[in-house]
VOPAGU-2260 file (C-alpha; in pm, 1 decimal, decimal comma):
REM VOPAGU-2260
SITE   aa  ch    i         X         Y         Z
SITE  MET   A    0    7883,9    4333,1   17011,6
SITE  LYS   A    1    8014,8    4055,9   16791,8
SITE  ARG   A    2    8233,6    4160,2   16503,5
SITE  TYR   A    3    8263,9    3958,8   16186,7
SITE  ARG   A    4    8597,7    3933,9   16011,2
SITE  ASN   A    5    8495,4    4225,4   15789,1
SITE  GLY   A    6    8481,0    4439,9   16103,4
SITE  GLU   A    7    8560,3    4761,3   15917,6
SITE  ILE   A    8    8218,6    4742,1   15752,7
SITE  TRP   A    9    8067,9    4815,4   16091,2
SITE  ASP   A   10    8302,7    5096,9   16196,3
SITE  PHE   A   11    8019,1    5345,8   16143,9
SITE  GLU   A   12    7855,3    5209,6   16460,6
SITE  HIS   A   13    8108,6    5395,8   16673,7
SITE  GLU   A   14    7973,4    5723,7   16537,4
SITE  VAL   A   15    7598,4    5653,8   16512,9
SITE  ALA   A   16    7366,4    5793,1   16776,4
SITE  VAL   A   17    7072,6    5552,3   16768,1
SITE  ALA   A   18    6723,3    5688,5   16822,1
SITE  SER   A   19    6614,9    5586,1   17169,5
SITE  ASN   A   20    6382,8    5285,3   17190,9
SITE  ARG   A   21    6355,3    5253,3   16812,1
SITE  GLN   A   22    6361,9    4888,7   16715,1
SITE  VAL   A   23    6408,0    4793,5   16351,7
SITE  ILE   A   24    6397,0    4498,0   16117,3
SITE  LEU   A   25    6604,9    4428,8   15808,9
SITE  GLY   A   26    6460,8    4269,4   15496,7
SITE  LEU   A   27    6680,7    4157,0   15208,2
SITE  ASP   A   28    6598,9    4048,3   14856,2
SITE  GLY   A   29    6914,9    3894,5   14715,0
SITE  GLY   A   30    6932,9    3802,6   14349,9
SITE  THR   A   31    7175,2    3731,8   14071,4
SITE  THR   A   32    7160,4    4086,6   13937,5
SITE  SER   A   33    7124,5    4295,6   14251,8
SITE  THR   A   34    7061,3    4282,9   14625,1
SITE  VAL   A   35    6831,0    4521,6   14811,0
SITE  CYS   A   36    6808,7    4574,5   15186,7
SITE  ILE   A   37    6549,8    4786,5   15362,5
SITE  CYS   A   38    6543,2    4897,7   15723,5
SITE  MET   A   39    6199,4    4948,6   15877,1
SITE  PRO   A   40    6063,4    5016,5   16223,8
SITE  ILE   A   41    5871,0    4739,1   16389,3
SITE  MET   A   42    5498,3    4789,8   16330,7
SITE  PRO   A   43    5190,3    4632,0   16492,0
SITE  PHE   A   44    5051,0    4345,6   16287,2
SITE  SER   A   45    4758,4    4447,4   16068,7
SITE  ASP   A   46    4564,4    4317,2   15771,0
SITE  THR   A   47    4643,4    4640,2   15590,1
SITE  LEU   A   48    4984,3    4798,6   15554,9
SITE  PRO   A   49    5042,4    5172,9   15549,6
SITE  ASP   A   50    5101,0    5315,1   15203,9
SITE  PRO   A   51    5370,5    5417,1   15160,8
SITE  LEU   A   52    5553,9    5188,9   15399,2
SITE  PRO   A   53    5762,3    5368,9   15664,3
SITE  VAL   A   54    6099,5    5271,4   15521,4
SITE  LEU   A   55    6383,7    5424,3   15719,1
SITE  ALA   A   56    6652,6    5343,9   15464,2
SITE  ARG   A   57    6724,9    5138,8   15154,3
SITE  ALA   A   58    7059,4    5010,3   15027,4
SITE  VAL   A   59    7141,8    4840,0   14698,2
SITE  ALA   A   60    7439,3    4620,6   14610,0
SITE  GLY   A   61    7536,5    4360,8   14350,6
SITE  CYS   A   62    7487,3    3986,2   14318,2
SITE  SER   A   63    7448,9    3778,1   14635,4
SITE  ASN   A   64    7383,6    3438,9   14476,1
SITE  HIS   A   65    7669,9    3223,0   14597,5
SITE  ASN   A   66    7627,8    2990,0   14300,4
SITE  SER   A   67    7708,2    3280,1   14068,0
SITE  VAL   A   68    7982,4    3477,3   14245,1
SITE  GLY   A   69    8106,8    3236,6   14510,9
SITE  GLU   A   70    8033,7    3218,2   14882,4
SITE  THR   A   71    8288,3    3477,0   14996,6
SITE  ALA   A   72    8172,7    3746,6   14754,8
SITE  ALA   A   73    7807,0    3672,5   14828,4
SITE  ARG   A   74    7861,0    3708,0   15202,2
SITE  GLU   A   75    8049,2    4033,8   15160,3
SITE  THR   A   76    7768,4    4175,1   14947,9
SITE  LEU   A   77    7502,2    4075,4   15200,6
SITE  GLU   A   78    7695,1    4213,7   15494,7
SITE  GLN   A   79    7777,7    4539,4   15318,6
SITE  VAL   A   80    7419,4    4605,0   15210,0
SITE  MET   A   81    7289,4    4542,7   15564,3
SITE  ALA   A   82    7550,7    4775,5   15711,0
SITE  ASP   A   83    7469,4    5042,7   15453,4
SITE  ALA   A   84    7097,4    5027,2   15532,5
SITE  LEU   A   85    7156,9    5054,1   15905,2
SITE  SER   A   86    7403,4    5338,9   15860,5
SITE  LYS   A   87    7162,8    5535,5   15639,7
SITE  SER   A   88    6880,2    5484,7   15890,0
SITE  GLY   A   89    7087,8    5605,7   16183,4
SITE  SER   A   90    7067,0    5264,2   16347,7
SITE  ASN   A   91    7309,8    4991,6   16441,6
SITE  ARG   A   92    7297,0    4622,1   16511,5
SITE  SER   A   93    7184,7    4670,0   16871,9
SITE  ALA   A   94    6856,3    4815,7   16741,5
SITE  VAL   A   95    6783,3    4517,1   16514,3
SITE  ARG   A   96    6517,6    4272,0   16630,2
SITE  ALA   A   97    6485,8    4055,1   16319,8
SITE  VAL   A   98    6659,9    3990,8   15988,6
SITE  CYS   A   99    6494,3    3817,7   15694,5
SITE  LEU   A  100    6711,0    3714,3   15400,5
SITE  ALA   A  101    6532,0    3604,4   15084,9
SITE  VAL   A  102    6819,5    3499,0   14863,7
SITE  SER   A  103    6841,7    3322,0   14530,7
SITE  GLY   A  104    7066,7    3017,4   14547,2
SITE  VAL   A  105    6920,7    2895,2   14877,8
SITE  ASN   A  106    6812,0    2558,4   14747,8
SITE  HIS   A  107    6862,8    2320,6   15040,3
SITE  PRO   A  108    6843,9    2324,7   15422,1
SITE  THR   A  109    7223,3    2313,9   15429,5
SITE  ASP   A  110    7229,8    2644,9   15237,8
SITE  GLU   A  111    6995,7    2797,8   15494,5
SITE  GLN   A  112    7197,9    2667,7   15788,5
SITE  ARG   A  113    7526,6    2792,8   15647,1
SITE  ILE   A  114    7390,0    3145,3   15610,8
SITE  LEU   A  115    7220,0    3135,2   15952,4
SITE  THR   A  116    7548,6    3035,2   16116,4
SITE  TRP   A  117    7725,4    3323,4   15946,8
SITE  LEU   A  118    7452,7    3571,5   16044,2
SITE  ARG   A  119    7472,4    3456,4   16405,2
SITE  ASP   A  120    7836,1    3567,8   16407,8
SITE  ILE   A  121    7730,0    3916,8   16300,2
SITE  PHE   A  122    7421,3    3994,6   16507,7
SITE  PRO   A  123    7349,8    3977,2   16881,8
SITE  SER   A  124    7192,2    3656,7   17007,1
SITE  HIS   A  125    6847,9    3814,7   17063,5
SITE  VAL   A  126    6800,8    3890,4   16692,3
SITE  LYS   A  127    6557,8    3658,3   16513,5
SITE  LEU   A  128    6699,9    3531,5   16184,6
SITE  TYR   A  129    6513,6    3395,2   15882,0
SITE  VAL   A  130    6667,5    3264,7   15558,6
SITE  ARG   A  131    6465,7    3145,2   15262,0
SITE  ASN   A  132    6484,5    3130,2   14885,4
SITE  ASP   A  133    6389,5    3462,8   14729,0
SITE  ALA   A  134    6090,1    3295,6   14564,9
SITE  VAL   A  135    5923,3    3258,0   14905,9
SITE  ALA   A  136    5938,1    3633,1   14964,3
SITE  ALA   A  137    5820,8    3696,7   14610,2
SITE  LEU   A  138    5512,0    3481,2   14669,8
SITE  ALA   A  139    5440,4    3655,3   14999,4
SITE  SER   A  140    5469,4    3994,6   14828,8
SITE  GLY   A  141    5168,1    3911,7   14615,8
SITE  THR   A  142    4954,8    3735,7   14877,2
SITE  MET   A  143    4995,9    3975,0   15172,0
SITE  GLY   A  144    5222,8    3730,1   15347,7
SITE  LYS   A  145    5009,0    3419,0   15306,1
SITE  LEU   A  146    5216,5    3131,1   15171,8
SITE  HIS   A  147    4964,3    2971,4   14940,6
SITE  GLY   A  148    4966,8    2944,5   14563,8
SITE  CYS   A  149    5249,3    2962,9   14313,7
SITE  VAL   A  150    5507,3    3223,3   14221,8
SITE  LEU   A  151    5699,4    3250,1   13897,3
SITE  ILE   A  152    6019,4    3453,0   13897,9
SITE  ALA   A  153    6180,9    3522,8   13563,5
SITE  GLY   A  154    6470,4    3763,0   13579,6
SITE  THR   A  155    6836,1    3681,1   13531,9
SITE  GLY   A  156    6740,9    3335,8   13656,7
SITE  THR   A  157    6403,6    3167,9   13692,8
SITE  ILE   A  158    6218,7    2953,0   13943,3
SITE  ALA   A  159    5862,6    2843,9   14012,4
SITE  TYR   A  160    5773,5    2784,4   14376,9
SITE  GLY   A  161    5447,8    2687,9   14541,6
SITE  PHE   A  162    5280,5    2622,2   14876,3
SITE  THR   A  163    4958,6    2452,5   14977,7
SITE  GLU   A  164    4749,5    2585,7   15263,8
SITE  ASP   A  165    4863,5    2293,8   15480,9
SITE  GLY   A  166    5230,7    2382,4   15431,1
SITE  ARG   A  167    5346,4    2146,4   15158,1
SITE  GLU   A  168    5583,3    2307,1   14911,1
SITE  ALA   A  169    5738,0    2231,4   14573,2
SITE  ARG   A  170    5966,4    2400,3   14324,7
SITE  ALA   A  171    6068,6    2366,9   13962,1
SITE  ALA   A  172    6363,5    2508,2   13768,2
SITE  GLY   A  173    6595,5    2746,6   13952,1
SITE  ALA   A  174    6893,0    2513,9   13909,2
SITE  GLY   A  175    7113,8    2768,8   13733,3
SITE  PRO   A  176    7228,6    2795,2   13372,1
SITE  VAL   A  177    7447,4    2484,7   13367,5
SITE  LEU   A  178    7147,9    2266,9   13454,3
SITE  GLY   A  179    6913,2    2443,8   13215,8
SITE  ASP   A  180    6756,4    2762,7   13354,2
SITE  TRP   A  181    6551,6    2787,4   13035,1
SITE  GLY   A  182    6311,5    3076,9   13013,8
SITE  SER   A  183    6530,4    3296,9   13231,2
SITE  GLY   A  184    6702,3    3612,3   13111,4
SITE  TYR   A  185    7027,2    3422,0   13098,6
SITE  GLY   A  186    6865,7    3135,4   12908,9
SITE  ILE   A  187    6710,9    3368,0   12650,0
SITE  ALA   A  188    7032,3    3564,2   12596,5
SITE  ALA   A  189    7250,0    3252,2   12584,2
SITE  LEU   A  190    7032,6    3105,7   12309,1
SITE  ALA   A  191    7058,7    3434,7   12121,0
SITE  LEU   A  192    7439,0    3432,9   12144,7
SITE  THR   A  193    7441,7    3071,8   12026,3
SITE  ALA   A  194    7220,3    3167,8   11732,0
SITE  VAL   A  195    7464,3    3442,5   11636,7
SITE  ILE   A  196    7758,3    3201,9   11631,5
SITE  ARG   A  197    7560,2    2941,5   11438,9
SITE  ALA   A  198    7454,6    3198,2   11178,6
SITE  HIS   A  199    7810,0    3327,2   11146,7
SITE  ASP   A  200    7941,7    2973,2   11094,5
SITE  GLY   A  201    7672,0    2883,2   10844,9
SITE  ARG   A  202    7525,7    2620,3   11078,9
SITE  GLY   A  203    7208,7    2814,2   11144,9
SITE  PRO   A  204    6966,9    3052,6   10975,0
SITE  HIS   A  205    7047,8    3417,3   10920,0
SITE  THR   A  206    6923,7    3638,9   11202,0
SITE  MET   A  207    6925,7    4010,2   11270,6
SITE  LEU   A  208    7040,4    3916,3   11619,7
SITE  GLU   A  209    7393,3    3902,8   11479,1
SITE  SER   A  210    7418,9    4262,9   11366,3
SITE  THR   A  211    7208,0    4398,8   11652,6
SITE  ILE   A  212    7399,6    4224,5   11931,7
SITE  LEU   A  213    7736,1    4312,9   11778,4
SITE  GLN   A  214    7631,5    4677,0   11750,0
SITE  THR   A  215    7503,7    4678,3   12108,2
SITE  LEU   A  216    7831,9    4539,4   12238,8
SITE  GLY   A  217    8050,9    4753,5   12014,9
SITE  LEU   A  218    8202,0    4452,7   11838,8
SITE  SER   A  219    8294,7    4435,5   11472,0
SITE  SER   A  220    8255,1    4060,6   11409,7
SITE  ALA   A  221    8101,2    3749,1   11557,6
SITE  ASP   A  222    8450,8    3613,7   11617,9
SITE  GLU   A  223    8496,3    3885,7   11880,7
SITE  LEU   A  224    8182,3    3765,9   12054,1
SITE  ILE   A  225    8364,5    3457,8   12182,1
SITE  GLY   A  226    8619,8    3667,0   12366,3
SITE  TRP   A  227    8350,9    3901,7   12500,9
SITE  THR   A  228    8146,0    3611,4   12636,9
SITE  TYR   A  229    8424,7    3432,9   12821,9
SITE  ALA   A  230    8599,6    3746,3   12946,9
SITE  ASP   A  231    8324,7    3770,8   13209,1
SITE  PRO   A  232    8055,8    3502,5   13177,0
SITE  SER   A  233    7858,2    3632,5   13477,7
SITE  TRP   A  234    7490,3    3549,4   13455,0
SITE  ALA   A  235    7362,3    3905,3   13485,0
SITE  ARG   A  236    7601,0    4035,0   13216,5
SITE  ILE   A  237    7472,2    3781,1   12966,7
SITE  ALA   A  238    7107,4    3831,0   13068,7
SITE  ALA   A  239    7135,4    4205,2   13003,3
SITE  LEU   A  240    7100,5    4123,0   12632,0
SITE  VAL   A  241    6734,7    4018,8   12667,5
SITE  PRO   A  242    6599,7    4359,0   12549,9
SITE  VAL   A  243    6798,1    4312,8   12227,3
SITE  VAL   A  244    6632,7    3975,7   12168,6
SITE  VAL   A  245    6289,1    4125,0   12234,4
SITE  SER   A  246    6349,1    4416,0   11997,3
SITE  CYS   A  247    6458,5    4177,9   11720,5
SITE  ALA   A  248    6151,6    3961,7   11778,4
SITE  GLU   A  249    5925,4    4266,4   11761,5
SITE  ALA   A  250    6095,9    4358,8   11432,7
SITE  GLY   A  251    5993,8    4021,9   11292,0
SITE  ASP   A  252    6312,9    3818,2   11326,4
SITE  GLU   A  253    6211,7    3450,6   11316,1
SITE  VAL   A  254    6504,9    3325,6   11522,6
SITE  ALA   A  255    6441,5    3576,5   11802,3
SITE  ASN   A  256    6069,7    3497,2   11798,8
SITE  LYS   A  257    6142,1    3126,2   11828,0
SITE  ILE   A  258    6370,3    3187,9   12126,4
SITE  LEU   A  259    6100,2    3386,0   12307,9
SITE  LYS   A  260    5826,9    3134,6   12225,7
SITE  GLU   A  261    6041,7    2855,1   12368,6
SITE  ALA   A  262    6104,3    3066,6   12677,9
SITE  VAL   A  263    5728,7    3110,1   12726,2
SITE  GLN   A  264    5677,3    2734,5   12705,5
SITE  GLU   A  265    5956,6    2663,6   12953,1
SITE  LEU   A  266    5828,0    2916,7   13205,5
SITE  ALA   A  267    5475,0    2781,2   13175,2
SITE  LEU   A  268    5601,1    2424,5   13218,4
SITE  SER   A  269    5775,3    2522,7   13542,3
SITE  VAL   A  270    5450,2    2660,5   13681,6
SITE  LYS   A  271    5253,7    2357,0   13564,6
SITE  ALA   A  272    5500,7    2120,1   13730,9
SITE  VAL   A  273    5454,1    2293,3   14067,7
SITE  VAL   A  274    5075,9    2315,8   14033,2
SITE  GLN   A  275    5048,2    1947,2   13949,5
SITE  ARG   A  276    5275,9    1828,9   14230,1
SITE  LEU   A  277    5083,9    2028,2   14490,2
SITE  GLY   A  278    4737,3    1982,9   14342,0
SITE  LEU   A  279    4671,9    2355,7   14356,8
SITE  CYS   A  280    4422,8    2328,2   14072,2
SITE  GLY   A  281    4207,2    2064,8   14243,8
SITE  GLU   A  282    4094,2    1733,0   14104,2
SITE  ASP   A  283    3901,2    1892,8   13819,8
SITE  GLU   A  284    4193,7    2131,5   13748,8
SITE  LYS   A  285    3959,9    2429,7   13780,1
SITE  ASN   A  286    4020,3    2542,1   14139,0
SITE  SER   A  287    4142,9    2898,6   14175,5
SITE  PHE   A  288    4485,9    2976,7   14316,6
SITE  PRO   A  289    4707,8    3286,8   14316,9
SITE  LEU   A  290    4989,1    3296,5   14062,5
SITE  VAL   A  291    5236,0    3570,3   14151,9
SITE  MET   A  292    5453,9    3681,7   13860,7
SITE  VAL   A  293    5769,2    3887,2   13914,6
SITE  GLY   A  294    6092,2    3957,7   13731,1
SITE  GLY   A  295    6216,8    4172,2   13446,2
SITE  VAL   A  296    6159,5    3905,0   13180,6
SITE  LEU   A  297    5785,5    3914,1   13257,9
SITE  GLU   A  298    5758,2    4290,3   13213,2
SITE  ALA   A  299    5541,5    4402,8   12922,4
SITE  ASN   A  300    5709,9    4519,5   12603,0
SITE  GLN   A  301    5564,1    4693,7   12297,8
SITE  ARG   A  302    5435,9    4387,1   12116,9
SITE  TRP   A  303    5610,5    4096,5   12287,4
SITE  ASP   A  304    5462,4    4060,0   12636,7
SITE  ILE   A  305    5626,9    3745,7   12772,9
SITE  GLY   A  306    5429,7    3756,8   13097,4
SITE  ARG   A  307    5096,7    3772,9   12913,9
SITE  GLU   A  308    5199,8    3491,3   12680,6
SITE  VAL   A  309    5297,1    3274,8   12978,6
SITE  MET   A  310    4965,0    3345,9   13148,0
SITE  ASP   A  311    4770,3    3262,5   12831,0
SITE  PHE   A  312    4961,2    2934,9   12805,2
SITE  ILE   A  313    4886,2    2841,7   13169,0
SITE  SER   A  314    4520,0    2946,1   13156,6
SITE  LYS   A  315    4445,8    2691,1   12886,2
SITE  ASP   A  316    4508,0    2412,2   13137,4
SITE  TYR   A  317    4433,7    2594,1   13464,3
SITE  PRO   A  318    4154,6    2850,2   13415,5
SITE  GLY   A  319    4150,1    2909,9   13790,1
SITE  ALA   A  320    4498,4    3061,2   13796,8
SITE  LEU   A  321    4469,7    3419,0   13922,9
SITE  PRO   A  322    4764,2    3630,4   13802,4
SITE  ILE   A  323    4905,8    3877,1   14054,9
SITE  ARG   A  324    5172,8    4132,2   13974,9
SITE  PRO   A  325    5297,2    4283,2   14301,1
SITE  LYS   A  326    5321,1    4657,3   14330,1
SITE  VAL   A  327    5667,5    4775,7   14236,9
SITE  ILE   A  328    5873,8    5087,4   14257,3
SITE  ILE   A  329    6117,6    5196,9   13992,2
SITE  VAL   A  330    6468,0    5291,2   14099,2
SITE  LYS   A  331    6716,8    5438,8   13855,8
SITE  SER   A  332    7052,2    5284,9   13935,4
SITE  SER   A  333    7395,8    5418,7   13852,7
SITE  PRO   A  334    7631,2    5415,8   13676,0
SITE  SER   A  335    7448,3    5230,3   13399,4
SITE  GLY   A  336    7136,6    5445,1   13425,0
SITE  ARG   A  337    6920,9    5134,8   13384,0
SITE  TYR   A  338    6586,4    5118,2   13558,2
SITE  LYS   A  339    6536,6    4829,9   13798,1
SITE  TYR   A  340    6205,1    4699,7   13926,5
SITE  TYR   A  341    6167,9    4589,0   14287,0
SITE  PRO   A  342    5861,8    4402,5   14420,7
SITE  HIS   A  343    5659,9    4552,7   14704,3
SITE  TYR   A  344    5848,1    4356,7   14969,9
SITE  CYS   A  345    6156,2    4558,9   14874,8
SITE  VAL   A  346    5988,3    4899,0   14868,8
């Protein structure tokens, strides 16, 4: 058995008694906020999946986007979460037949190859390895594995990704906050923080975002917000302020409402760019196509439903767009106690 440099992660294998003849697969959804790995037995292919799925074990870890936390930290997170899932399932690497990593930050074939090379150092040579952007898995989660249509992810980050039935693909956005991940959780929260500073300076309109965000963060003045922001400018930490922006918008704050309306437009534009490039809507722009929508930003709120607003915006131009929200489970994570939503492919 090959051992990666973090060999101690796999020390549990010396103590695990693997169920005889049980072959398993590992599926990972790696994002900027969290990474989930499930271990499942190999099942015969079928048009219908058992409900619930026979998940042997699930493990959750932190960010695995190398653009956010760096390549070393991302690799350690991915390896640890796979080891945890196998350990919990009573399996080890010798029982694995396939590994599929769907990871945000995989934007180029060189990204895929780098991760594949690293995985090959961890698993036996017979294991089949697949690495794609997490948007591909998100699309498949809403189309029962068929890669056709468009997916919009809007969580900490955002990306629109699409496939035609003949295999052509296109993407829009997903370039990270420096290059303008507008419409994402980070993008919404960053604009809110900017609005607070502008209001405090007198360069922008008054907004209840100032008092609400300061209260949420336990800060006494906007001046302290600068230190809070740069002490740890991780994408997920900033994006966690989105619920504050939504609550201010629902309370009637004009600045917060403007931020959310701009986010809706940006998300819709990402989808439209993919649809146009692939011709998913047909020549008359009325053809039907699946539009899978996932991510915490698109979850419904009391009065401000960003996902519905995005869909309304898209439907004006593409009436054939068929919105799909994959089945999710809700997992309460610790220590924050926040609820996280995982698409069906991570059940």
